[in-house]
N, C-alpha and C positions, 0 to 999 in steps of 0.2 A: 939653495940658489941663491945668486950673487943679486942682490936688492942693490939699485941708488936713490940715498936718499934725494928727497924733492927740497929738507930743510939742514943747515946746517946747526950746529949744533948752540950757538948764540940763536939764531932763527927760535928753532923748538924755547930753547929758556922765555925768550920773549913773547912765541905766543902763549906759552904754558900762563906767563903773567898773566896776561889778560883774559885771561879764561877762567882762574883757577884763586882765588880767595887769600889770599897769604901765600906770598911766594916761598917762602921758606918752607911748605908742609912737604912739599915733592918739588925736588932737584933732579934738573936734568948735572949727568954725571959726562958719558961717555956716549956717544952715537959710530956703529960700525958700521954699517949696512944696512941689514934687514934687524939689528940688533941695540938698543937701547938699553941704559945703564944706569938706574932713576935712585935716591934716596931718599927716605922719610925718614922725619921725625930727631932727634928725639920729643919734642912738646908737639904739639898735636896728637899725637898717638895716643885715644885710649890702653887705659889697662884694665888685665881683671882686679878680680879680685886679690888675689896670691899676689900680682906687681907681674906680671906676665902681660906682653902685647896682646889685647884680645884679636878674634879670628877676625871681626868685621873692620879692624884698623888696619889689616895684614889686606885685608881683602881689597877694600878701598886700594893702599898703594899698590899692589898688584894689579888692579882692574884700571885704574889709572896710569899706570907704567906702559899696559896692553897698548892701552887706546892713544898714547903718544907714540907708540913704536907704529903703527897705522899710520899716523897722520904726518911722520917726519917721511914714511915713503910715499901715502899719496894727495899730501898739502892739507890744509887744515878742512877740515869735515867735520864742525860742531854738529852736524845731524847723526852722526854717526853712534847707532848703539850696541851694548852689549845685548846678543839674545838669546847669546847659553856660556854656562861656563862650569866648569867642573875642577873643584880643588881640593886638595889635599895637607893637612895641616899632620906636620909629620912630627913635631915637637915643643915644647912650648917657646917663645922668643921672649929672651931676657930683656928688658927695655932699653932704650937705646936704639940705635941708626936702624933701620930694614933697609938691606937694598935688596931692589928685585930688578934683576937681568928680561930681561922680555923679546922676547927676538919671535919675530914676522917669519910663519914657514908655510904661508899659504896668501896669496893675495888672488880672487875672482874679481867681474866684473860688479859683481852687489854683498861682497864677503870676503873678510878678513880673517884665519887663523894666530892665535898664537899662543904659545909659550911660552910661561914665567915662570921662572925660580926665585924666591927669597928666599936672604940668610940674615939671620941674627949683624948687631955688631960683633960676634965671636966668630962669623964666619961660620958657623953654622947652619947648615940647607933644612928650612923651616916651614918651608910649606912651596907647593908644588899644583899650575894652573895650565889648565887648556880654557882659551877664553876664543870665544868664536862673534866676532861684531858686523852686525848687519852695514852696510854703505849706504850710503846716498848716491845715487846714476851717477855714472862718466859725464855724463851733462851734465848734473847739480854739483857735480864736484869742481867740475872747471868752471862753470859763473861765475862760484865761489873765489876762486881763486882769481879770477878774470876780476870780480867786484873789488877786492882786496889790493890788489895790484896797481887798481886804477886811483885807488883811497890813501894807498901810501904816496902813490904819484904828485898828486893835488896837497899831500903835506907836505912833500917834498919844496912843491913851487912856493910854497906859502909864505 
């Protein structure tokens, strides 16, 4: 399905910087409809004792990239929560930048499903995941967006 983002890449980057400490931990590289590409690391990603990126570090990046992908389509929804996920770690990820392509495959009134793939700095597929997010009601999302727009207008007039 062809999704129409409500956030441009610069808006998504600014929003992510507001909600995530350490803006260099995850970077939005591209937005194409319902597909978002993010990059994490190399700093800030924990490693296993053998030097490979840890599973929890990879899951963090995949989860957050999915969160960004949904928010790019529905607008800022900080009350959105990961309800269910399934991840397969395919091979060890060498230290370096981890790139995650997260694509929204379905949005319903109260949920969104995202398919995500993570590649390491060599371009090798290291993990795949399906993420199911619970969304606040459309009315709550609209109120959040309206409040945010009102705050931005007030700041612009100050």
